[in-house]
C-alpha positions in Angstrom: -16.4 15.4 -2.8 -12.8 16.2 -4.5 -11.2 13.5 -2.7 -13.7 11.2 -4.3 -13.3 11.8 -7.5 -9.4 12.1 -7.2 -9.3 8.5 -6.0 -12.1 6.8 -8.4 -10.6 8.4 -11.4 -6.7 7.4 -10.3 -4.9 4.7 -12.3 -3.4 2.1 -10.4 0.2 3.7 -10.6 -1.2 6.8 -9.0 -3.3 4.8 -6.8 0.0 3.3 -5.5 2.1 6.7 -5.6 -0.8 8.3 -3.2 -0.9 5.4 -0.9 2.7 5.4 -0.4 2.7 8.7 0.7 -0.1 8.5 2.8 -0.6 5.4 4.1 2.0 4.1 6.7 1.2 0.2 6.7 1.2 0.4 2.5 4.7 2.2 2.6 6.2 -0.8 5.2 4.5 -3.4 3.1 5.8 -1.9 -0.1 9.6 -1.4 1.3 9.5 -5.3 2.8 8.1 -6.4 -1.0 10.9 -5.1 -2.5 13.4 -6.2 0.5 12.2 -9.9 -0.5 12.3 -9.6 -4.0 16.1 -8.3 -3.6 16.9 -11.2 -1.1 15.6 -13.6 -3.3 17.6 -12.6 -6.2 20.6 -12.7 -4.7 19.9 -16.0 -3.4 19.4 -17.1 -6.6 22.1 -15.5 -8.4 24.5 -17.7 -5.9 26.5 -21.0 -7.9 24.2 -23.8 -8.0 23.7 -25.8 -5.9 22.0 -24.2 -3.1 22.2 -25.9 0.3 19.0 -26.5 1.8 18.5 -23.8 4.0 19.1 -21.4 1.0 16.1 -22.9 -0.3 14.4 -22.9 2.6 14.8 -19.1 3.0 13.5 -18.5 -1.0 10.5 -20.0 -0.4 10.0 -18.3 2.9 11.2 -15.2 1.5 8.3 -15.7 -1.4 5.7 -16.6 1.2 6.5 -13.5 2.8 6.9 -11.5 -0.3 3.2 -12.6 -1.8 1.6 -12.4 1.9 3.1 -8.2 1.6 1.3 -8.2 -1.9 -1.8 -9.5 -0.8 -2.6 -7.3 1.7 -1.2 -4.2 -0.6 -3.8 -5.4 -2.9 -6.3 -5.5 -0.5 -5.4 -1.7 1.1 -5.4 -0.5 -2.8 -9.5 -2.4 -3.1 -10.6 -0.8 0.3 -9.2 2.2 -1.2 -11.1 2.1 -3.7 -14.3 0.5 -2.4 -14.5 2.9 0.1 -14.8 5.9 -1.6 -17.2 4.4 -4.0 -19.8 3.1 -1.9 
């Protein structure tokens, strides 16, 4: 019962910290999301014009980053719903 109150009363940042500590998939996704973001930043800092391969890579990284974020959001929703259901 104490765990139920802990998750329901958590703000978003606290829940993310807890999931990062306790959920292997969430931790992996968060790391991948950060890695994709860094690579996008590095590619975008290059002197224009970017090559077609670089532009393609940026597009792919953005898709991967969004997929990781979507899955993390689903895990967060599930964590909130599973304790309130």
